[in-house]
N, CA, C, O and the ligand as a Tripos MOL2 file, in Angstrom:
@<TRIPOS>MOLECULE
protein
  245   243    62     0     0
PROTEIN
NO_CHARGES

@<TRIPOS>ATOM
      1 N         -11.4450   -9.2710  -18.0950 N.3       1 MET1
      2 CA        -10.9630   -8.1020  -17.3260 C.3       1 MET1
      3 C          -9.3330   -7.4950  -18.2420 C.2       1 MET1
      4 O          -8.3270   -8.1960  -18.3530 O.2       1 MET1
      5 N          -9.4560   -6.3000  -18.6980 N.am      2 PRO2
      6 CA         -8.2840   -5.6800  -19.5410 C.3       2 PRO2
      7 C          -6.9690   -5.6570  -18.3140 C.2       2 PRO2
      8 O          -7.1380   -5.4440  -17.1130 O.2       2 PRO2
      9 N          -6.0050   -5.8630  -18.8190 N.am      3 VAL3
     10 CA         -4.6900   -5.7850  -18.0200 C.3       3 VAL3
     11 C          -4.1490   -4.2600  -18.1160 C.2       3 VAL3
     12 O          -3.8040   -3.7640  -19.1880 O.2       3 VAL3
     13 N          -4.1160   -3.6300  -16.9830 N.am      4 ILE4
     14 CA         -3.6670   -2.1020  -17.1250 C.3       4 ILE4
     15 C          -2.3420   -1.8010  -16.5460 C.2       4 ILE4
     16 O          -2.2710   -1.9520  -15.3270 O.2       4 ILE4
     17 N          -1.2670   -1.4040  -17.1680 N.am      5 TYR5
     18 CA         -0.1800   -0.9930  -16.5630 C.3       5 TYR5
     19 C          -0.2940    0.5400  -15.8240 C.2       5 TYR5
     20 O          -0.6300    1.6030  -16.3450 O.2       5 TYR5
     21 N           0.1060    0.2610  -14.4340 N.am      6 VAL6
     22 CA         -0.0410    1.6080  -13.6650 C.3       6 VAL6
     23 C           1.3840    1.9140  -13.0540 C.2       6 VAL6
     24 O           1.9110    1.1610  -12.2350 O.2       6 VAL6
     25 N           1.8820    2.9120  -13.4520 N.am      7 ASP7
     26 CA          3.0750    3.2720  -12.8630 C.3       7 ASP7
     27 C           2.9210    3.6270  -11.2240 C.2       7 ASP7
     28 O           2.2050    4.4750  -10.6910 O.2       7 ASP7
     29 N           3.7550    2.7680  -10.6900 N.am      8 PRO8
     30 CA          3.5460    2.8720   -9.0660 C.3       8 PRO8
     31 C           4.3720    3.9790   -8.3860 C.2       8 PRO8
     32 O           4.4500    4.1530   -7.1690 O.2       8 PRO8
     33 N           5.0010    4.7300   -9.3810 N.am      9 LYS9
     34 CA          5.6070    5.9930   -8.8570 C.3       9 LYS9
     35 C           4.6810    6.8990   -8.3350 C.2       9 LYS9
     36 O           3.6000    7.1540   -8.8660 O.2       9 LYS9
     37 N           5.1300    7.4210   -7.2230 N.am     10 GLU10
     38 CA          4.4240    8.3320   -6.6150 C.3      10 GLU10
     39 C           2.9610    8.0620   -5.7680 C.2      10 GLU10
     40 O           2.3290    8.8830   -5.1040 O.2      10 GLU10
     41 N           2.6610    6.6930   -6.0120 N.am     11 THR11
     42 CA          1.3010    6.3490   -5.4700 C.3      11 THR11
     43 C           1.3670    6.3040   -3.9990 C.2      11 THR11
     44 O           0.3870    6.4820   -3.2760 O.2      11 THR11
     45 N           2.7020    6.0290   -3.5340 N.am     12 SER12
     46 CA          2.6530    5.9170   -2.1320 C.3      12 SER12
     47 C           2.7440    7.3160   -1.2750 C.2      12 SER12
     48 O           2.5400    7.3700   -0.0620 O.2      12 SER12
     49 N           3.0570    8.3460   -2.0360 N.am     13 LYS13
     50 CA          3.1590    9.6310   -1.5420 C.3      13 LYS13
     51 C           1.9450   10.8470   -2.0160 C.2      13 LYS13
     52 O           1.8490   12.0320   -1.6960 O.2      13 LYS13
     53 N           1.2960   10.1840   -2.7010 N.am     14 THR14
     54 CA          0.1490   11.0430   -3.3770 C.3      14 THR14
     55 C          -1.1870   10.9300   -2.3830 C.2      14 THR14
     56 O          -1.5910    9.8280   -2.0120 O.2      14 THR14
     57 N          -1.7250   11.9660   -2.0550 N.am     15 CYS15
     58 CA         -3.0780   12.0570   -1.1850 C.3      15 CYS15
     59 C          -4.2720   11.7870   -2.1060 C.2      15 CYS15
     60 O          -4.4820   12.4980   -3.0890 O.2      15 CYS15
     61 N          -4.9900   10.8290   -1.8000 N.am     16 PRO16
     62 CA         -6.1370   10.2930   -2.5550 C.3      16 PRO16
     63 C          -7.3300   11.2020   -2.4470 C.2      16 PRO16
     64 O          -8.3380   11.0720   -3.1430 O.2      16 PRO16
     65 N          -7.1460   12.1830   -1.4830 N.am     17 LYS17
     66 CA         -8.2770   13.0240   -1.2320 C.3      17 LYS17
     67 C          -8.1180   14.3540   -1.9750 C.2      17 LYS17
     68 O          -9.1110   14.7300   -2.5990 O.2      17 LYS17
     69 N          -7.0300   15.1210   -2.0060 N.am     18 CYS18
     70 CA         -6.6240   16.3810   -2.5640 C.3      18 CYS18
     71 C          -5.6780   16.2520   -3.3860 C.2      18 CYS18
     72 O          -5.2140   17.3250   -3.7720 O.2      18 CYS18
     73 N          -5.1170   15.1390   -3.8900 N.am     19 GLY19
     74 CA         -4.1750   15.0850   -4.8020 C.3      19 GLY19
     75 C          -2.4790   15.5190   -4.6560 C.2      19 GLY19
     76 O          -1.5760   15.3420   -5.4730 O.2      19 GLY19
     77 N          -2.4450   16.0380   -3.5400 N.am     20 ASN20
     78 CA         -1.2370   16.5590   -3.0080 C.3      20 ASN20
     79 C          -0.1300   15.4840   -3.2190 C.2      20 ASN20
     80 O          -0.4050   14.3240   -2.9120 O.2      20 ASN20
     81 N           1.0700   15.7730   -3.7080 N.am     21 VAL21
     82 CA          2.0260   14.7130   -3.9190 C.3      21 VAL21
     83 C           3.1920   15.2780   -3.2900 C.2      21 VAL21
     84 O           3.8120   16.1600   -3.8840 O.2      21 VAL21
     85 N           3.6110   14.8200   -2.0040 N.am     22 SER22
     86 CA          4.8470   15.2760   -1.2170 C.3      22 SER22
     87 C           5.4220   13.9510   -0.5080 C.2      22 SER22
     88 O           4.7250   12.9890   -0.1860 O.2      22 SER22
     89 N           6.6580   14.0510   -0.3410 N.am     23 ARG23
     90 CA          7.3330   13.0640    0.2680 C.3      23 ARG23
     91 C           7.1760   13.0380    1.7180 C.2      23 ARG23
     92 O           7.3820   12.0290    2.3920 O.2      23 ARG23
     93 N           6.7460   14.3540    2.2630 N.am     24 TYR24
     94 CA          6.4910   14.6530    3.7070 C.3      24 TYR24
     95 C           5.2460   13.9200    4.0410 C.2      24 TYR24
     96 O           5.0130   13.6790    5.2250 O.2      24 TYR24
     97 N           4.4570   13.5570    3.1500 N.am     25 ASN25
     98 CA          3.2550   12.8740    3.4260 C.3      25 ASN25
     99 C           3.2900   11.4250    3.9090 C.2      25 ASN25
    100 O           2.3100   10.7560    4.2360 O.2      25 ASN25
    101 N           4.6020   11.0340    3.9040 N.am     26 ARG26
    102 CA          5.1200    9.5570    4.2220 C.3      26 ARG26
    103 C           6.0870    9.7820    5.3850 C.2      26 ARG26
    104 O           7.0580    9.0280    5.4450 O.2      26 ARG26
    105 N           5.9510   10.6530    6.2420 N.am     27 LYS27
    106 CA          6.9480   10.8030    7.2100 C.3      27 LYS27
    107 C           7.1670    9.6440    8.3120 C.2      27 LYS27
    108 O           8.2630    9.2590    8.7200 O.2      27 LYS27
    109 N           5.9900    9.2010    8.6830 N.am     28 ILE28
    110 CA          5.9200    8.0780    9.5010 C.3      28 ILE28
    111 C           5.8310    6.6680    8.7180 C.2      28 ILE28
    112 O           4.9920    6.5590    7.8230 O.2      28 ILE28
    113 N           6.5740    5.7200    8.9980 N.am     29 GLN29
    114 CA          6.5710    4.4960    8.1770 C.3      29 GLN29
    115 C           5.2550    3.8150    8.3340 C.2      29 GLN29
    116 O           4.6370    3.6910    9.3910 O.2      29 GLN29
    117 N           4.8520    3.3310    6.9920 N.am     30 GLY30
    118 CA          3.6430    2.4680    7.1080 C.3      30 GLY30
    119 C           2.3030    3.3000    7.3620 C.2      30 GLY30
    120 O           1.2120    2.7380    7.4640 O.2      30 GLY30
    121 N           2.4480    4.5010    7.4430 N.am     31 TRP31
    122 CA          1.2730    5.5490    7.6550 C.3      31 TRP31
    123 C           1.3930    6.7600    6.8840 C.2      31 TRP31
    124 O           2.3890    7.4830    6.8440 O.2      31 TRP31
    125 N           0.1890    6.9470    6.2090 N.am     32 PHE32
    126 CA          0.1430    8.2630    5.3070 C.3      32 PHE32
    127 C          -0.5400    9.2760    5.8370 C.2      32 PHE32
    128 O          -1.6480    8.9790    6.2850 O.2      32 PHE32
    129 N          -0.1390   10.5860    5.9300 N.am     33 LYS33
    130 CA         -0.6530   11.7180    6.4690 C.3      33 LYS33
    131 C          -0.5490   13.0710    5.5230 C.2      33 LYS33
    132 O           0.4020   13.8440    5.6370 O.2      33 LYS33
    133 N          -1.3890   13.2350    4.7820 N.am     34 CYS34
    134 CA         -1.4260   14.4540    3.8480 C.3      34 CYS34
    135 C          -0.9020   15.7870    4.7000 C.2      34 CYS34
    136 O          -1.4470   16.0940    5.7600 O.2      34 CYS34
    137 N           0.1680   16.5280    4.1610 N.am     35 VAL35
    138 CA          0.5300   17.8060    4.9540 C.3      35 VAL35
    139 C          -0.4480   18.7650    4.5940 C.2      35 VAL35
    140 O          -0.7170   19.7240    5.3170 O.2      35 VAL35
    141 N          -1.0660   18.5110    3.3490 N.am     36 LYS36
    142 CA         -1.7860   19.7440    2.9980 C.3      36 LYS36
    143 C          -3.3610   19.6240    3.4940 C.2      36 LYS36
    144 O          -3.8750   20.6590    3.9190 O.2      36 LYS36
    145 N          -4.0190   18.6170    3.4680 N.am     37 CYS37
    146 CA         -5.5010   18.3930    3.9520 C.3      37 CYS37
    147 C          -5.6080   17.7610    5.2600 C.2      37 CYS37
    148 O          -6.6280   17.7720    5.9500 O.2      37 CYS37
    149 N          -4.5230   17.2200    5.5590 N.am     38 GLY38
    150 CA         -4.6740   16.3580    6.8800 C.3      38 GLY38
    151 C          -5.2110   15.0530    6.7930 C.2      38 GLY38
    152 O          -5.3990   14.4320    7.8390 O.2      38 GLY38
    153 N          -5.5390   14.4480    5.4830 N.am     39 TYR39
    154 CA         -6.0760   13.1480    5.4140 C.3      39 TYR39
    155 C          -5.1590   12.0530    5.7500 C.2      39 TYR39
    156 O          -4.1150   11.9820    5.1020 O.2      39 TYR39
    157 N          -5.4200   11.1000    6.7610 N.am     40 GLN40
    158 CA         -4.5200   10.1220    6.9650 C.3      40 GLN40
    159 C          -5.2340    8.8510    6.9290 C.2      40 GLN40
    160 O          -6.4370    8.7320    7.1590 O.2      40 GLN40
    161 N          -4.3130    7.7710    6.5840 N.am     41 SER41
    162 CA         -4.7430    6.3040    6.6310 C.3      41 SER41
    163 C          -3.4360    5.5730    6.4780 C.2      41 SER41
    164 O          -2.3370    6.1030    6.3150 O.2      41 SER41
    165 N          -3.7200    4.1820    6.5580 N.am     42 ASP42
    166 CA         -2.5920    3.1300    6.4970 C.3      42 ASP42
    167 C          -2.1040    3.2330    4.8860 C.2      42 ASP42
    168 O          -2.8300    3.1630    3.8950 O.2      42 ASP42
    169 N          -0.7530    3.4060    4.9350 N.am     43 ALA43
    170 CA         -0.0080    3.5530    3.8230 C.3      43 ALA43
    171 C          -0.1830    2.6200    2.6230 C.2      43 ALA43
    172 O          -0.2360    3.0680    1.4780 O.2      43 ALA43
    173 N          -0.2700    1.3490    2.8960 N.am     44 ASP44
    174 CA         -0.6680    0.4120    1.8870 C.3      44 ASP44
    175 C          -2.0640    0.6140    1.2770 C.2      44 ASP44
    176 O          -2.3420    0.3240    0.1130 O.2      44 ASP44
    177 N          -2.8330    1.0900    2.0900 N.am     45 ARG45
    178 CA         -4.2280    1.2910    1.6280 C.3      45 ARG45
    179 C          -4.2460    2.4540    0.6440 C.2      45 ARG45
    180 O          -4.8550    2.4000   -0.4240 O.2      45 ARG45
    181 N          -3.5190    3.5490    1.0740 N.am     46 VAL46
    182 CA         -3.3910    5.0090    0.1810 C.3      46 VAL46
    183 C          -3.0230    4.4480   -1.2440 C.2      46 VAL46
    184 O          -3.6980    4.7070   -2.2400 O.2      46 VAL46
    185 N          -1.8250    3.6080   -1.2590 N.am     47 GLY47
    186 CA         -1.2520    3.2780   -2.1330 C.3      47 GLY47
    187 C          -2.1540    2.3500   -3.2870 C.2      47 GLY47
    188 O          -2.0000    2.3920   -4.5080 O.2      47 GLY47
    189 N          -2.9290    1.6850   -2.6840 N.am     48 ALA48
    190 CA         -3.8870    0.6310   -3.4170 C.3      48 ALA48
    191 C          -5.1310    1.6060   -4.0810 C.2      48 ALA48
    192 O          -5.6230    1.4300   -5.1960 O.2      48 ALA48
    193 N          -5.4840    2.6050   -3.1760 N.am     49 ILE49
    194 CA         -6.4160    3.6200   -3.5440 C.3      49 ILE49
    195 C          -5.8630    4.3070   -4.9610 C.2      49 ILE49
    196 O          -6.4620    4.2350   -6.0340 O.2      49 ILE49
    197 N          -4.8600    4.8460   -4.7850 N.am     50 ASN50
    198 CA         -4.1600    5.5880   -5.7960 C.3      50 ASN50
    199 C          -3.8930    4.7850   -7.2120 C.2      50 ASN50
    200 O          -4.0350    5.2810   -8.3300 O.2      50 ASN50
    201 N          -3.4960    3.5010   -6.9330 N.am     51 ILE51
    202 CA         -3.3940    2.5330   -7.8700 C.3      51 ILE51
    203 C          -4.5680    2.3140   -8.6790 C.2      51 ILE51
    204 O          -4.5700    2.3810   -9.9080 O.2      51 ILE51
    205 N          -5.7430    2.0040   -7.8280 N.am     52 ALA52
    206 CA         -7.1290    1.8000   -8.5520 C.3      52 ALA52
    207 C          -7.5820    3.1520   -9.2510 C.2      52 ALA52
    208 O          -8.1570    3.0580  -10.3350 O.2      52 ALA52
    209 N          -7.3940    4.1990   -8.7880 N.am     53 ALA53
    210 CA         -7.6570    5.3830   -9.0750 C.3      53 ALA53
    211 C          -6.9950    5.6760  -10.5970 C.2      53 ALA53
    212 O          -7.6340    6.1520  -11.5360 O.2      53 ALA53
    213 N          -5.7750    5.3430  -10.6310 N.am     54 LYS54
    214 CA         -5.0960    5.3860  -12.0580 C.3      54 LYS54
    215 C          -5.3780    4.6470  -12.8570 C.2      54 LYS54
    216 O          -5.1990    5.0170  -14.0170 O.2      54 LYS54
    217 N          -5.8680    3.4540  -12.6480 N.am     55 ALA55
    218 CA         -6.4360    2.4730  -13.4260 C.3      55 ALA55
    219 C          -7.6720    3.0610  -14.0810 C.2      55 ALA55
    220 O          -7.8870    3.2970  -15.2700 O.2      55 ALA55
    221 N          -8.4310    3.2380  -13.0070 N.am     56 LEU56
    222 CA         -9.8070    4.0090  -13.7690 C.3      56 LEU56
    223 C          -9.4990    5.1560  -14.6930 C.2      56 LEU56
    224 O         -10.1440    5.2730  -15.7350 O.2      56 LEU56
    225 N          -8.4160    6.1290  -14.3290 N.am     57 ASP57
    226 CA         -8.1450    6.7810  -15.2810 C.3      57 ASP57
    227 C          -7.6130    6.5830  -16.7860 C.2      57 ASP57
    228 O          -7.8460    7.3170  -17.7460 O.2      57 ASP57
    229 N          -6.8460    5.4190  -16.7530 N.am     58 ALA58
    230 CA         -6.3820    4.6190  -17.9400 C.3      58 ALA58
    231 C          -7.4480    4.0990  -18.7460 C.2      58 ALA58
    232 O          -7.4030    4.1200  -19.9760 O.2      58 ALA58
    233 N          -8.4250    3.6230  -18.0700 N.am     59 LEU59
    234 CA         -9.9160    3.2110  -18.7330 C.3      59 LEU59
    235 C         -10.8340    4.2530  -19.1840 C.2      59 LEU59
    236 O         -11.8840    4.0000  -19.7750 O.2      59 LEU59
    237 N         -10.3800    5.5550  -18.8680 N.am     60 GLY60
    238 CA        -11.1410    6.4140  -19.1900 C.3      60 GLY60
    239 C         -12.4880    6.6660  -18.4820 C.2      60 GLY60
    240 O         -13.3930    7.3970  -18.8860 O.2      60 GLY60
    241 N         -12.4600    5.9610  -17.4020 N.am     61 ALA61
    242 CA        -13.7690    6.1580  -16.3960 C.3      61 ALA61
    243 C         -13.7420    7.3190  -15.4600 C.2      61 ALA61
    244 O         -14.6840    7.5150  -14.6920 O.2      61 ALA61
    245 ZN         -4.5340   15.6540    1.0300 Zn       62 ZN62
@<TRIPOS>BOND
     1     1     2 1
     2     2     3 1
     3     3     4 2
     4     3     5 am
     5     5     6 1
     6     6     7 1
     7     7     8 2
     8     7     9 am
     9     9    10 1
    10    10    11 1
    11    11    12 2
    12    11    13 am
    13    13    14 1
    14    14    15 1
    15    15    16 2
    16    15    17 am
    17    17    18 1
    18    18    19 1
    19    19    20 2
    20    19    21 am
    21    21    22 1
    22    22    23 1
    23    23    24 2
    24    23    25 am
    25    25    26 1
    26    26    27 1
    27    27    28 2
    28    27    29 am
    29    29    30 1
    30    30    31 1
    31    31    32 2
    32    31    33 am
    33    33    34 1
    34    34    35 1
    35    35    36 2
    36    35    37 am
    37    37    38 1
    38    38    39 1
    39    39    40 2
    40    39    41 am
    41    41    42 1
    42    42    43 1
    43    43    44 2
    44    43    45 am
    45    45    46 1
    46    46    47 1
    47    47    48 2
    48    47    49 am
    49    49    50 1
    50    50    51 1
    51    51    52 2
    52    51    53 am
    53    53    54 1
    54    54    55 1
    55    55    56 2
    56    55    57 am
    57    57    58 1
    58    58    59 1
    59    59    60 2
    60    59    61 am
    61    61    62 1
    62    62    63 1
    63    63    64 2
    64    63    65 am
    65    65    66 1
    66    66    67 1
    67    67    68 2
    68    67    69 am
    69    69    70 1
    70    70    71 1
    71    71    72 2
    72    71    73 am
    73    73    74 1
    74    74    75 1
    75    75    76 2
    76    75    77 am
    77    77    78 1
    78    78    79 1
    79    79    80 2
    80    79    81 am
    81    81    82 1
    82    82    83 1
    83    83    84 2
    84    83    85 am
    85    85    86 1
    86    86    87 1
    87    87    88 2
    88    87    89 am
    89    89    90 1
    90    90    91 1
    91    91    92 2
    92    91    93 am
    93    93    94 1
    94    94    95 1
    95    95    96 2
    96    95    97 am
    97    97    98 1
    98    98    99 1
    99    99   100 2
   100    99   101 am
   101   101   102 1
   102   102   103 1
   103   103   104 2
   104   103   105 am
   105   105   106 1
   106   106   107 1
   107   107   108 2
   108   107   109 am
   109   109   110 1
   110   110   111 1
   111   111   112 2
   112   111   113 am
   113   113   114 1
   114   114   115 1
   115   115   116 2
   116   115   117 am
   117   117   118 1
   118   118   119 1
   119   119   120 2
   120   119   121 am
   121   121   122 1
   122   122   123 1
   123   123   124 2
   124   123   125 am
   125   125   126 1
   126   126   127 1
   127   127   128 2
   128   127   129 am
   129   129   130 1
   130   130   131 1
   131   131   132 2
   132   131   133 am
   133   133   134 1
   134   134   135 1
   135   135   136 2
   136   135   137 am
   137   137   138 1
   138   138   139 1
   139   139   140 2
   140   139   141 am
   141   141   142 1
   142   142   143 1
   143   143   144 2
   144   143   145 am
   145   145   146 1
   146   146   147 1
   147   147   148 2
   148   147   149 am
   149   149   150 1
   150   150   151 1
   151   151   152 2
   152   151   153 am
   153   153   154 1
   154   154   155 1
   155   155   156 2
   156   155   157 am
   157   157   158 1
   158   158   159 1
   159   159   160 2
   160   159   161 am
   161   161   162 1
   162   162   163 1
   163   163   164 2
   164   163   165 am
   165   165   166 1
   166   166   167 1
   167   167   168 2
   168   167   169 am
   169   169   170 1
   170   170   171 1
   171   171   172 2
   172   171   173 am
   173   173   174 1
   174   174   175 1
   175   175   176 2
   176   175   177 am
   177   177   178 1
   178   178   179 1
   179   179   180 2
   180   179   181 am
   181   181   182 1
   182   182   183 1
   183   183   184 2
   184   183   185 am
   185   185   186 1
   186   186   187 1
   187   187   188 2
   188   187   189 am
   189   189   190 1
   190   190   191 1
   191   191   192 2
   192   191   193 am
   193   193   194 1
   194   194   195 1
   195   195   196 2
   196   195   197 am
   197   197   198 1
   198   198   199 1
   199   199   200 2
   200   199   201 am
   201   201   202 1
   202   202   203 1
   203   203   204 2
   204   203   205 am
   205   205   206 1
   206   206   207 1
   207   207   208 2
   208   207   209 am
   209   209   210 1
   210   210   211 1
   211   211   212 2
   212   211   213 am
   213   213   214 1
   214   214   215 1
   215   215   216 2
   216   215   217 am
   217   217   218 1
   218   218   219 1
   219   219   220 2
   220   219   221 am
   221   221   222 1
   222   222   223 1
   223   223   224 2
   224   223   225 am
   225   225   226 1
   226   226   227 1
   227   227   228 2
   228   227   229 am
   229   229   230 1
   230   230   231 1
   231   231   232 2
   232   231   233 am
   233   233   234 1
   234   234   235 1
   235   235   236 2
   236   235   237 am
   237   237   238 1
   238   238   239 1
   239   239   240 2
   240   239   241 am
   241   241   242 1
   242   242   243 1
   243   243   244 2
@<TRIPOS>SUBSTRUCTURE
     1 MET1         2 RESIDUE 1 A MET
     2 PRO2         6 RESIDUE 1 A PRO
     3 VAL3        10 RESIDUE 1 A VAL
     4 ILE4        14 RESIDUE 1 A ILE
     5 TYR5        18 RESIDUE 1 A TYR
     6 VAL6        22 RESIDUE 1 A VAL
     7 ASP7        26 RESIDUE 1 A ASP
     8 PRO8        30 RESIDUE 1 A PRO
     9 LYS9        34 RESIDUE 1 A LYS
    10 GLU10       38 RESIDUE 1 A GLU
    11 THR11       42 RESIDUE 1 A THR
    12 SER12       46 RESIDUE 1 A SER
    13 LYS13       50 RESIDUE 1 A LYS
    14 THR14       54 RESIDUE 1 A THR
    15 CYS15       58 RESIDUE 1 A CYS
    16 PRO16       62 RESIDUE 1 A PRO
    17 LYS17       66 RESIDUE 1 A LYS
    18 CYS18       70 RESIDUE 1 A CYS
    19 GLY19       74 RESIDUE 1 A GLY
    20 ASN20       78 RESIDUE 1 A ASN
    21 VAL21       82 RESIDUE 1 A VAL
    22 SER22       86 RESIDUE 1 A SER
    23 ARG23       90 RESIDUE 1 A ARG
    24 TYR24       94 RESIDUE 1 A TYR
    25 ASN25       98 RESIDUE 1 A ASN
    26 ARG26      102 RESIDUE 1 A ARG
    27 LYS27      106 RESIDUE 1 A LYS
    28 ILE28      110 RESIDUE 1 A ILE
    29 GLN29      114 RESIDUE 1 A GLN
    30 GLY30      118 RESIDUE 1 A GLY
    31 TRP31      122 RESIDUE 1 A TRP
    32 PHE32      126 RESIDUE 1 A PHE
    33 LYS33      130 RESIDUE 1 A LYS
    34 CYS34      134 RESIDUE 1 A CYS
    35 VAL35      138 RESIDUE 1 A VAL
    36 LYS36      142 RESIDUE 1 A LYS
    37 CYS37      146 RESIDUE 1 A CYS
    38 GLY38      150 RESIDUE 1 A GLY
    39 TYR39      154 RESIDUE 1 A TYR
    40 GLN40      158 RESIDUE 1 A GLN
    41 SER41      162 RESIDUE 1 A SER
    42 ASP42      166 RESIDUE 1 A ASP
    43 ALA43      170 RESIDUE 1 A ALA
    44 ASP44      174 RESIDUE 1 A ASP
    45 ARG45      178 RESIDUE 1 A ARG
    46 VAL46      182 RESIDUE 1 A VAL
    47 GLY47      186 RESIDUE 1 A GLY
    48 ALA48      190 RESIDUE 1 A ALA
    49 ILE49      194 RESIDUE 1 A ILE
    50 ASN50      198 RESIDUE 1 A ASN
    51 ILE51      202 RESIDUE 1 A ILE
    52 ALA52      206 RESIDUE 1 A ALA
    53 ALA53      210 RESIDUE 1 A ALA
    54 LYS54      214 RESIDUE 1 A LYS
    55 ALA55      218 RESIDUE 1 A ALA
    56 LEU56      222 RESIDUE 1 A LEU
    57 ASP57      226 RESIDUE 1 A ASP
    58 ALA58      230 RESIDUE 1 A ALA
    59 LEU59      234 RESIDUE 1 A LEU
    60 GLY60      238 RESIDUE 1 A GLY
    61 ALA61      242 RESIDUE 1 A ALA
    62 ZN62       245 GROUP 0 **** ****
């Protein structure tokens, strides 16, 4: 397994569905709700999805 450095900055406020980055997506503690498309999920889960997506990007997948 290659080790990939992923910048965690903004992963917690980026919508994994539409890519919208806003601090208002994180108005509720521990919960993510996109102000643009309405996608919502557990904040930790969203962070993990975004980090995984960034890792795939870094691999060129
Ligand atoms: Zn969205």
